[in-house]
C-alpha positions as CSV (number, residue, x, y, z in Angstrom):
1,M,271.3,173.8,-72.3
2,E,271.0,174.0,-68.5
3,E,274.7,174.0,-68.2
4,I,275.1,176.9,-70.6
5,K,272.4,178.9,-68.8
6,H,274.2,178.3,-65.5
7,R,277.6,179.4,-66.9
8,H,276.0,182.6,-68.2
9,A,274.2,183.2,-64.9
10,T,277.5,183.2,-63.1
11,G,279.2,185.4,-65.6
12,T,279.7,189.2,-65.3
13,N,279.0,190.4,-68.8
14,E,275.8,191.7,-70.4
15,L,273.7,189.6,-72.7
16,N,274.6,191.4,-75.9
17,D,278.4,191.7,-75.3
18,L,279.4,188.9,-77.6
19,N,283.1,189.8,-77.6
20,R,283.4,189.4,-73.8
21,A,280.8,186.8,-73.1
22,P,282.0,184.3,-70.6
23,T,281.0,181.1,-72.4
24,G,282.5,181.6,-75.8
25,S,280.8,180.4,-79.0
26,A,278.3,178.2,-77.3
27,Y,276.8,181.2,-75.4
28,Q,276.9,183.3,-78.6
29,R,274.6,180.8,-80.3
30,V,272.2,180.8,-77.4
31,A,272.3,184.6,-77.2
32,Q,271.4,184.8,-80.9
33,I,268.4,182.5,-80.4
34,Q,267.2,184.4,-77.3
35,Y,267.5,187.7,-79.1
36,Q,265.6,186.4,-82.1
37,Q,262.8,185.2,-79.8
38,A,262.7,188.6,-78.1
39,I,262.3,190.6,-81.3
40,R,259.3,188.5,-82.4
41,N,257.3,190.0,-79.5
42,Q,258.3,193.6,-80.3
43,T,256.8,195.9,-82.9
44,Q,259.4,198.5,-82.8
45,E,262.9,198.3,-84.2
46,A,265.6,197.2,-81.7
47,P,269.4,196.9,-81.8
48,V,270.5,193.7,-83.5
49,F,273.5,191.5,-83.6
50,S,275.5,191.5,-86.8
51,A,274.2,188.1,-87.7
52,F,270.6,189.6,-87.9
53,K,271.2,193.0,-89.4
54,N,270.0,191.9,-92.8
55,K,267.2,189.7,-91.5
56,K,263.5,190.7,-92.0
57,H,261.3,190.9,-88.9
58,P,258.7,188.1,-88.9
59,S,255.9,190.7,-88.9
60,D,257.2,192.0,-92.3
61,D,256.6,188.7,-94.0
62,D,253.4,188.2,-96.0
63,D,252.7,185.0,-94.1
64,D,253.5,185.3,-90.4
65,N,253.3,181.5,-89.9
66,D,255.8,180.9,-92.6
67,G,258.2,183.4,-91.1
68,L,257.9,181.7,-87.7
69,D,258.5,178.3,-89.2
70,E,261.6,179.5,-91.0
71,D,262.9,181.0,-87.7
72,D,262.3,177.8,-85.9
73,D,264.3,175.9,-88.6
74,E,267.1,178.3,-88.3
75,D,267.1,177.9,-84.5
76,D,267.5,174.2,-85.0
77,E,270.4,174.7,-87.3
78,F,272.1,176.9,-84.7
79,L,271.8,174.0,-82.2
80,K,273.0,171.4,-84.7
81,D,276.0,173.5,-85.9
82,D,277.3,174.2,-82.4
83,P,279.7,171.5,-81.3
84,E,279.5,172.3,-77.6
85,L,275.7,172.1,-77.5
86,E,275.7,168.9,-79.6
87,M,278.2,167.4,-77.1
88,I,275.9,168.3,-74.2
89,R,272.9,166.8,-76.0
90,Q,274.7,163.6,-76.9
91,R,276.0,163.2,-73.3
92,R,272.4,163.6,-71.9
93,L,271.0,161.1,-74.5
94,H,273.7,158.6,-73.4
95,Q,272.8,159.0,-69.8
96,I,269.1,158.5,-70.5
97,R,269.8,155.4,-72.6
98,E,272.0,154.0,-69.8
99,Q,269.3,154.6,-67.2
100,Q,266.6,153.0,-69.3
101,S,268.9,150.0,-70.0
102,Q,269.7,149.6,-66.3
103,E,266.0,149.8,-65.3
104,A,265.1,147.2,-67.9
105,L,267.8,144.9,-66.6
106,H,266.6,145.3,-63.0
107,R,263.0,144.6,-64.0
108,S,264.0,141.5,-65.8
109,L,265.7,140.3,-62.6
110,G,262.6,140.9,-60.5
111,H,263.4,144.3,-59.0
112,G,260.7,146.9,-58.4
113,Q,258.4,144.8,-56.2
114,L,258.4,142.6,-53.1
115,R,258.2,139.0,-54.2
116,T,257.6,135.8,-52.3
117,I,260.1,133.0,-53.1
118,S,260.4,129.4,-52.0
119,Q,263.3,127.6,-50.4
120,D,264.3,126.1,-53.7
121,E,264.6,129.6,-55.3
122,F,266.6,131.1,-52.5
123,L,270.1,130.5,-53.7
124,T,269.3,131.4,-57.3
125,E,267.7,134.7,-56.3
126,C,270.4,135.7,-53.8
127,T,273.5,134.8,-55.8
128,G,272.3,135.9,-59.3
129,E,273.1,139.0,-61.3
130,S,271.5,141.5,-58.7
131,L,274.2,143.3,-56.8
132,Y,272.1,143.9,-53.7
133,V,269.2,141.7,-52.5
134,G,267.1,142.2,-49.4
135,V,265.3,139.1,-48.0
136,H,262.6,139.2,-45.3
137,F,262.1,136.0,-43.3
138,F,258.4,136.1,-42.2
139,H,255.6,134.2,-40.5
140,K,252.2,134.6,-42.0
141,D,250.5,134.9,-38.6
142,F,252.9,137.5,-37.1
143,E,251.6,141.0,-37.1
144,R,255.1,142.5,-37.0
145,C,256.0,140.6,-40.2
146,K,253.0,142.3,-41.9
147,I,254.3,145.7,-40.8
148,M,257.7,144.9,-42.3
149,D,256.1,143.8,-45.5
150,H,254.1,147.0,-45.8
151,H,257.2,149.2,-45.6
152,L,259.3,146.9,-47.8
153,Q,256.7,147.0,-50.5
154,L,256.9,150.8,-50.6
155,I,260.6,150.8,-50.7
156,A,260.9,148.1,-53.4
157,T,258.8,150.1,-55.8
158,K,260.9,153.3,-55.1
159,Y,264.4,151.9,-55.3
160,M,265.2,149.8,-58.3
161,Q,268.9,149.1,-57.5
162,C,268.0,146.5,-54.8
163,K,265.9,143.4,-55.2
164,F,263.5,142.7,-52.3
165,L,262.2,139.3,-51.5
166,R,260.2,137.6,-48.7
167,I,260.4,133.9,-47.7
168,D,258.1,132.0,-45.3
169,A,260.3,130.8,-42.4
170,E,258.1,127.8,-41.8
171,K,258.8,126.6,-45.4
172,A,262.5,127.3,-45.4
173,P,263.9,125.3,-42.4
174,F,267.3,124.8,-44.1
175,F,268.1,128.5,-44.5
176,V,266.5,129.4,-41.2
177,D,269.0,127.1,-39.6
178,K,271.9,128.0,-41.9
179,L,271.5,131.8,-41.2
180,K,270.6,131.3,-37.6
181,V,267.2,133.0,-37.8
182,R,265.8,133.1,-34.2
183,T,263.4,136.1,-34.3
184,L,260.8,137.1,-36.8
185,P,260.8,139.3,-38.7
186,T,264.4,139.2,-39.7
187,L,265.7,141.2,-42.7
188,F,268.9,140.3,-44.5
189,V,270.9,142.3,-47.0
190,F,273.0,140.4,-49.4
191,K,275.8,141.9,-51.6
192,E,277.1,139.6,-54.4
193,G,275.5,136.6,-52.6
194,K,277.1,137.4,-49.2
195,V,275.3,138.7,-46.1
196,V,276.5,142.2,-45.3
197,E,273.9,143.1,-42.7
198,R,270.8,141.8,-40.8
199,M,268.0,143.4,-38.8
200,T,266.4,141.4,-36.1
201,G,262.8,142.4,-35.3
202,F,262.5,146.2,-35.4
203,E,265.9,146.8,-33.9
204,G,266.8,150.4,-34.2
205,L,263.6,151.4,-36.0
206,A,261.3,152.5,-33.2
207,L,260.7,156.2,-32.9
208,S,260.4,155.9,-29.1
209,E,261.1,153.2,-26.5
210,D,257.5,153.3,-25.3
211,E,256.2,152.3,-28.7
212,P,258.6,149.7,-30.2
213,D,256.3,148.9,-33.1
214,K,255.8,152.5,-34.2
215,W,258.2,153.6,-36.9
216,N,258.1,155.0,-40.4
217,T,259.4,154.0,-43.8
218,P,262.2,156.6,-43.9
219,T,263.7,155.0,-40.8
220,L,264.1,151.7,-42.7
221,E,265.3,153.6,-45.8
222,K,268.1,155.2,-43.8
223,W,269.1,151.7,-42.4
224,L,269.2,150.2,-45.9
225,H,271.1,153.3,-47.1
226,K,273.8,152.5,-44.6
227,T,274.2,149.0,-45.9
228,G,274.7,150.3,-49.4
229,A,271.6,148.6,-50.8
230,I,269.8,151.8,-51.7
231,T,270.7,155.5,-52.2
232,Y,268.4,157.4,-49.9
233,S,267.9,161.2,-49.7
234,P,265.3,162.8,-47.5
235,S,262.3,164.6,-49.0
236,E,261.6,168.2,-48.4
237,E,258.9,167.3,-45.9
238,E,261.3,165.2,-44.0
239,K,263.9,168.0,-43.9
240,I,261.3,170.4,-42.6
241,A,260.1,167.9,-40.0
242,E,263.7,167.4,-38.8
243,M,264.3,171.1,-38.6
244,E,261.1,171.5,-36.5
245,K,262.2,168.7,-34.3
246,L,265.6,170.4,-33.7
247,Q,263.9,173.7,-32.9
248,R,261.6,172.0,-30.4
249,K,264.6,170.4,-28.8
250,K,266.5,173.7,-28.5
251,Y,263.4,175.4,-27.0
252,T,262.9,172.6,-24.5
253,T,266.6,172.7,-23.5
254,S,266.5,176.5,-23.2
255,L,263.3,176.5,-21.1
256,W,264.8,173.8,-18.8
257,R,267.9,175.8,-18.2
258,Q,265.9,178.9,-17.4
259,Q,264.1,176.9,-14.8
260,G,267.4,176.1,-13.1
261,G,268.4,172.9,-14.8
262,H,272.0,172.4,-16.0
263,D,273.9,169.8,-18.1
264,E,276.2,167.3,-16.6
265,E,279.0,168.9,-18.6
266,D,278.5,172.1,-16.6
267,D,279.4,170.4,-13.4
């Protein structure tokens, strides 16, 4: 239905010009339904399509509710009889079923949360059916590890396509040695059981050099997006904040130049 509305919106013909309507029979059906709904709210006679010339106005019926029910039934018939609308409906239903099936599979594999695993579970969890797996090697007493856990928990519930795990480095000496973990926290991203990327500490996440532990969840989301583990798109608030940041930068640069500064490229 949304596709049909879009096609009409970009057309050039009037609503009641059925012979030149840009979307063919599918649009004609929708036009008929829209017109029928419009005349329900009018008490005066209005021009009608040929399909409705012999149809009584709902207000002429003895029982208004019965008339409306019959109109609704006919609306449903229009939708059922039109092959293009039915094809759109079936395509959308198929997409919904696929999404629900994929989400159910991910949840069965442990996606949607940040789970703690043992050393014995490591290989099974990282080489199983999940395409992407993120693993945080942590120490229970390290404040930085707690910060990483906080952000990963938020991300895990938001992005179902990647499974997120945490493992106590003290209790997993074999994999600490095998993966050469030297700094905590360390975050690994596995794809089909193979390491594709690692983050040591908060490398690349800090918003400023003066405050290395200060960063936000979108910063980590962007890093994970680059690895392919999640599909990240900034929110409207983030877009606005980024625009304001660029505006401030332009203003600062302009003010600096007015005060006699110049870029190295100008030399």
